[in-house]
BABA-175296 format. One record per residue (C-alpha): residue in one letter; y, x, z. Coordinates in Angstrom, 3 decimals, decimal comma. Each point is the difference from the previous one (the first is absolute). Layout:
N
a  Y  X  Z
...
end
This chain:
390
x  3,148  -24,935  20,419
x  -0,867  -0,080  3,688
x  -3,722  -0,153  -0,758
x  0,356  3,030  -2,287
x  1,803  1,935  2,725
x  -2,736  -0,866  2,482
x  -2,708  1,221  -2,381
x  1,881  3,234  -0,628
x  0,412  0,471  3,737
x  -3,709  -0,547  0,615
x  -0,896  2,437  -2,767
x  2,341  2,611  1,449
x  -1,485  -0,515  3,416
x  -3,519  0,566  -1,350
x  1,051  3,261  -1,592
x  1,522  1,377  3,183
x  -2,514  2,177  1,824
x  2,168  -0,025  3,089
x  3,401  -0,844  1,329
x  1,540  2,774  -2,090
x  -1,021  -1,596  -3,282
x  -1,677  1,317  -3,093
x  2,774  2,322  -1,118
x  0,314  1,672  3,384
x  -3,771  0,469  0,182
x  -0,070  1,401  -3,535
x  2,863  2,414  0,742
x  -1,663  1,221  3,176
x  -3,288  0,487  -1,811
x  1,624  2,138  -2,687
x  1,967  1,975  2,541
x  -3,191  0,792  1,893
x  -0,988  2,339  -2,840
x  3,133  2,122  0,475
x  0,311  2,914  2,416
x  1,499  -0,803  3,385
x  3,271  1,798  -0,704
x  0,412  -1,795  -3,287
x  -0,625  -3,357  1,650
x  2,620  0,775  2,627
x  2,514  1,176  -2,608
x  -0,509  -3,087  -2,157
x  0,195  -2,376  2,945
x  -3,651  -1,042  -0,125
x  -1,014  1,819  3,164
x  -1,170  -2,005  3,013
x  1,204  2,572  2,480
x  1,782  -1,514  2,977
x  1,077  0,949  3,500
x  -1,775  -2,015  2,712
x  1,748  -0,621  3,321
x  -1,878  -1,172  3,049
x  0,380  -0,217  3,794
x  -2,315  2,172  2,081
x  0,550  0,249  3,779
x  3,780  -0,455  -0,122
x  0,283  2,408  -2,915
x  0,507  -0,385  -3,715
x  -3,026  1,184  -1,934
x  0,759  1,273  -3,548
x  -2,773  0,054  -2,593
x  -0,014  0,678  -3,726
x  -2,135  -2,209  -2,243
x  -0,737  1,435  -3,437
x  -2,736  -0,029  -2,563
x  -1,878  2,560  2,060
x  -0,052  -2,213  3,113
x  2,040  -0,276  3,187
x  1,068  3,021  2,038
x  2,080  0,327  3,149
x  3,449  1,548  -0,220
x  1,048  -0,077  3,648
x  1,462  -2,065  2,805
x  3,592  -0,841  0,855
x  1,461  -1,848  2,962
x  0,927  -3,616  -0,597
x  3,520  -0,135  -1,378
x  1,070  -3,427  1,166
x  2,162  1,104  2,919
x  1,043  3,483  -1,143
x  3,101  -1,161  -1,888
x  -0,727  1,495  -3,426
x  2,294  -1,291  -2,711
x  -1,403  1,941  -2,943
x  -3,573  0,387  -1,185
x  -1,633  2,367  2,498
x  -3,033  0,730  -2,225
x  2,013  1,860  -2,620
x  0,555  2,838  2,464
x  -3,634  0,418  1,049
x  -1,899  -0,731  -3,235
x  0,081  1,558  -3,425
x  2,105  -1,947  -2,491
x  -3,036  -0,855  -2,158
x  -1,629  -1,678  3,021
x  3,144  -1,469  1,540
x  0,783  -1,782  -3,288
x  -3,390  -1,749  -0,128
x  -0,237  -3,742  0,708
x  -0,288  -0,603  3,747
x  -2,425  -2,513  1,422
x  -0,441  -1,135  3,557
x  -3,697  -0,348  0,864
x  -0,836  -2,444  2,780
x  -3,251  0,144  1,961
x  -2,704  -2,564  -0,746
x  0,624  -1,820  3,298
x  3,601  -0,734  -0,958
x  -0,858  -2,627  -2,653
x  -2,291  -2,812  -1,061
x  -2,307  -0,045  -3,005
x  -1,451  -3,151  -1,552
x  -2,165  -0,403  -3,108
x  0,860  -2,804  -2,437
x  -1,401  -1,405  -3,218
x  2,669  -0,907  -2,537
x  0,021  -1,132  -3,636
x  0,391  2,667  -2,672
x  3,462  -1,295  -0,913
x  1,241  0,985  3,464
x  -0,080  3,691  -0,951
x  3,255  -0,422  -1,908
x  1,950  -0,894  3,176
x  -2,377  1,054  2,735
x  2,591  0,613  2,703
x  1,583  -3,436  -0,462
x  -3,388  -1,717  0,023
x  -1,252  1,622  3,216
x  3,278  -0,825  1,762
x  -1,174  -3,629  0,102
x  -3,256  1,064  1,672
x  1,572  1,846  2,924
x  0,424  -3,161  2,118
x  -3,691  -0,860  -0,433
x  -1,493  3,471  0,250
x  2,141  1,481  2,819
x  1,676  -1,350  3,137
x  3,382  0,904  -1,481
x  2,347  -1,482  -2,531
x  0,948  1,793  -3,200
x  3,451  0,851  1,395
x  -1,474  1,610  3,118
x  -2,159  2,608  -1,747
x  0,262  2,785  -2,523
x  -2,850  -0,580  -2,425
x  -1,588  1,050  -3,241
x  -3,290  -0,595  -1,819
x  -2,412  2,053  -2,029
x  -2,704  -0,982  -2,459
x  -3,439  1,110  1,125
x  -1,868  -1,142  -3,092
x  -0,703  -2,742  -2,488
x  -3,032  -2,235  0,010
x  -2,020  0,167  -3,192
x  -1,259  -3,578  0,334
x  3,271  -1,943  0,057
x  2,687  2,721  -0,356
x  1,558  -0,762  3,396
x  1,660  2,791  1,961
x  -1,068  1,443  3,341
x  3,303  0,738  1,736
x  0,835  1,538  3,354
x  3,096  -1,158  1,854
x  1,619  2,648  2,225
x  2,668  -1,099  2,493
x  1,887  1,755  2,790
x  2,212  -1,927  2,448
x  3,633  0,932  -0,353
x  0,320  0,078  3,785
x  -2,332  2,984  0,168
x  1,251  1,592  -3,226
x  3,687  0,204  0,855
x  -0,414  2,351  3,023
x  -1,940  2,393  -2,199
x  2,796  -0,014  -2,554
x  2,587  0,555  2,730
x  -1,980  3,000  1,215
x  0,415  1,619  -3,413
x  3,783  -0,025  0,270
x  1,672  0,950  -3,301
x  -3,389  0,399  -1,677
x  -0,520  -3,776  -0,017
x  2,581  -0,405  -2,752
x  -1,811  2,548  -2,177
x  -3,382  -1,744  -0,022
x  -1,547  -0,999  -3,306
x  -2,708  -2,073  1,670
x  -1,980  -0,812  3,118
x  -3,775  0,366  0,005
x  -2,729  -1,197  2,309
x  -2,920  2,330  0,645
x  -3,608  -1,049  0,374
x  -2,211  0,872  2,925
x  -0,577  3,478  -1,449
x  3,735  0,665  -0,363
x  0,030  -0,323  -3,804
x  2,908  -1,985  -1,471
x  -1,068  -3,301  -1,527
x  2,287  0,148  -3,036
x  2,456  -2,788  0,850
x  3,740  -0,028  0,540
x  1,217  -2,132  2,904
x  3,639  0,851  -0,542
x  1,987  -2,859  -1,591
x  1,090  0,613  -3,563
x  3,676  0,020  0,913
x  -0,490  2,792  2,558
x  -2,128  2,312  -2,105
x  1,713  3,180  -1,055
x  -0,481  0,612  -3,664
x  -0,702  3,605  -0,774
x  2,371  1,362  -2,611
x  -1,806  1,498  -2,914
x  1,410  3,513  -0,536
x  -1,258  -0,053  -3,569
x  1,495  -3,348  -0,930
x  3,041  1,488  -1,720
x  -2,164  2,476  -1,862
x  -2,404  -2,761  -0,975
x  2,787  -2,087  -1,470
x  1,371  3,078  -1,743
x  -3,433  0,727  -1,480
x  -0,361  -3,624  -1,110
x  3,419  0,119  -1,650
x  -0,842  3,335  -1,631
x  -3,322  -1,392  -1,256
x  1,714  -3,063  -1,468
x  2,671  2,134  -1,651
x  -2,637  2,396  -1,350
x  -2,027  -2,943  -1,293
x  3,072  -1,446  -1,680
x  0,879  3,358  -1,565
x  -3,589  0,439  -1,166
x  -0,099  -3,447  -1,592
x  3,404  0,585  -1,597
x  -1,184  3,359  -1,356
x  -3,132  -1,598  -1,436
x  2,145  -2,677  -1,631
x  2,401  2,646  -1,329
x  -2,914  1,998  -1,431
x  -1,398  -3,094  -1,703
x  3,418  -0,829  -1,428
x  0,469  3,565  -1,232
x  -3,458  -0,063  -1,611
x  0,807  -3,351  -1,642
x  3,337  1,326  -1,293
x  -1,666  3,148  -1,361
x  -2,660  -2,094  -1,715
x  2,635  -2,299  -1,501
x  2,013  2,989  -1,237
x  -3,140  1,475  -1,576
x  -0,785  -3,320  -1,678
x  3,589  -0,367  -1,228
x  -0,070  3,550  -1,420
x  -3,193  -0,718  -1,930
x  0,991  -3,490  -1,165
x  1,885  1,088  -3,187
x  -2,932  2,165  -1,124
x  -2,417  -2,836  0,736
x  2,178  -2,435  -1,922
x  0,213  2,329  -3,000
x  -3,754  0,580  0,080
x  -0,595  -3,756  0,218
x  2,343  -0,628  -2,937
x  -1,696  2,680  -2,093
x  -3,383  -1,404  0,879
x  1,167  -3,477  -0,962
x  1,255  1,242  -3,354
x  -3,253  1,845  -0,550
x  -2,047  -3,079  0,856
x  2,149  -2,141  -2,302
x  -0,388  2,509  -2,829
x  -3,742  0,168  0,478
x  -0,313  -3,779  0,126
x  2,180  -0,354  -3,118
x  -2,035  2,588  -1,861
x  -3,199  -1,737  1,040
x  1,364  -3,312  -1,246
x  0,980  1,509  -3,342
x  -3,357  1,669  -0,364
x  -1,803  -3,233  0,800
x  2,226  -1,941  -2,401
x  -0,586  2,492  -2,790
x  -3,705  -0,045  0,587
x  -0,080  -3,732  -0,807
x  1,784  0,061  -3,371
x  -0,920  1,791  -3,265
x  1,912  3,106  -0,926
x  1,975  0,424  -3,232
x  -2,541  2,537  -1,273
x  -2,807  -2,503  0,491
x  1,957  -2,752  -1,779
x  0,854  2,231  -2,979
x  -3,608  1,174  -0,279
x  -1,280  -3,585  0,097
x  2,501  -1,040  -2,685
x  -0,984  2,896  -2,262
x  -3,600  -1,154  0,084
x  0,714  -3,717  -0,550
x  2,799  0,013  -2,582
x  -1,117  0,362  -3,649
x  1,099  2,992  -2,070
x  2,315  -2,209  -2,076
x  2,098  -0,680  3,101
x  2,645  2,195  1,495
x  2,372  -0,656  2,888
x  3,755  0,201  -0,022
x  0,324  -0,693  3,707
x  -2,317  0,152  3,015
x  1,595  -1,103  3,276
x  -1,468  -0,461  3,470
x  2,308  -1,864  2,355
x  -1,417  -0,847  3,449
x  -3,178  -1,949  -0,852
x  0,978  -0,838  -3,634
x  -1,145  1,777  -3,143
x  2,134  -0,317  -3,189
x  -1,179  1,116  -3,445
x  2,194  -0,075  -3,147
x  -1,273  1,354  -3,316
x  -1,236  -0,556  -3,559
x  -3,521  -0,892  -1,034
x  -1,846  -1,341  -3,012
x  -2,359  -1,760  2,449
x  2,569  -1,389  2,368
x  -1,660  -3,388  0,306
x  -3,181  1,539  1,411
x  1,658  2,259  2,571
x  -0,229  -2,591  2,784
x  -3,773  -0,190  -0,378
x  -0,296  3,785  -0,079
x  2,000  0,472  3,229
x  -1,009  -3,099  1,956
x  -3,160  1,222  1,739
x  1,438  3,241  1,506
x  -0,352  0,739  3,731
x  3,479  1,531  0,121
x  1,932  -3,116  -0,885
x  -0,372  -3,734  -0,462
x  1,777  -3,001  -1,568
x  0,748  1,746  -3,318
x  2,277  -2,110  -2,210
x  2,254  0,314  -3,045
x  3,654  -0,612  0,665
x  1,686  -1,659  -2,911
x  -1,182  -0,245  -3,612
x  -1,284  2,826  -2,101
x  2,710  1,433  -2,272
x  -1,075  1,558  -3,323
x  1,481  3,389  -0,763
x  0,395  0,381  -3,827
x  0,510  3,755  0,301
x  -3,412  0,626  1,552
x  -1,782  -3,198  -1,068
x  -0,953  -0,577  3,673
x  0,854  -2,583  2,625
x  2,308  0,772  2,939
x  -1,405  -1,263  3,313
x  0,945  -0,192  3,637
x  -2,794  -0,132  2,613
x  0,202  -0,531  3,729
x  -2,695  0,299  2,683
x  -0,294  0,033  3,764
x  -1,340  3,204  1,535
x  -3,166  -0,431  2,045
x  1,243  1,219  3,426
x  -2,375  -0,014  2,953
x  1,454  -1,111  3,347
x  0,713  3,161  2,079
x  -1,466  0,153  3,529
x  2,365  -0,452  2,941
x  1,725  3,266  0,952
x  -1,331  1,557  3,199
x  2,319  1,697  2,461
x  -0,915  3,327  1,470
x  -1,596  -0,527  3,391
x  1,660  3,053  1,517
x  2,832  2,453  -0,713
x  -2,562  2,719  -0,715
x  -1,714  -2,158  -2,633
x  3,396  -0,803  -1,469
x  0,811  3,689  -0,182
x  -3,371  0,759  -1,633
x  0,525  -2,772  -2,510
x  3,480  1,338  -0,738
x  -1,385  3,446  -0,663
x  -2,643  -1,461  -2,286
x  2,611  -1,982  -1,932
x  2,183  3,096  -0,317
x  -2,945  1,943  -1,450
end
């Protein structure tokens, strides 16, 4: 777990382009595209009020995106006995409310260049505190210090860092000369030889005055409003989907009885068509009664007449009188409409007609019907039903 934390720390340190970190750099880069007034209103502006000593006077300068310009000079306030903020009465409120920084001359501090590992960027101030004893004639407790990253080496990724330190013995009189303004400072800067601030903050973290964001309440209100609006929007989308699902279900339920009746009618139609097809196929495989009677009329001799002709399932029954009854089996045996012709019982002479009474049976020659085929679709079933009806 410790090794994982170290790797994450090193990765974070590589991503930081400076002491402010990636997110701060990204926010400042986006804010740079906004107009100056918008940046100030949203809290992204870099405007600040610079305080500096100049010949026993307090020099006031305004640093903004357009550069640095002089505002005026005031006497040092250390011994004048002010209890309230004296700048609120001489400066406009928009300027008096800006972060206040004390700018020290270049001769007031020491600057040393260091080379540190890339992982040191995560806690740069703590790391350079151990270098103060070696790089300056002072201890860490005797100086106000800070560090800034000058660049990163492409070869090994190490950082070029500058240590800036000011002895507390020389810093405290300057703070005393500010009087009540010392408690309002957001930071202490050190200028270079040209008078340009270096971009460090020598003031300890505990003594830095945090500027209250006037838009913080509005920002939280907007965030809460956005979350509520998002929740309402998602709920409305869900409600719309539920309403659409309910409407669809109601439509389906309303059409279900009609669909069920149509399906039942279609099933009955398909069954009727299939039954009719089966009957037609069955009939096509067996001889009809007309065909049987016609065949008998051609094969029976003129001296023979029938008392009974019956067709039951696949059986043919003949009962009659004939003077040639013994030869009837041979006459009927080779027909294609029946087979297995045989006399049932003995011939019985009839004295009234001088003929013999006979009873013949035969099996009808029935061809096996093909397997019934179901209609492949409701439309075909309907067409077949119409054909059967015709």
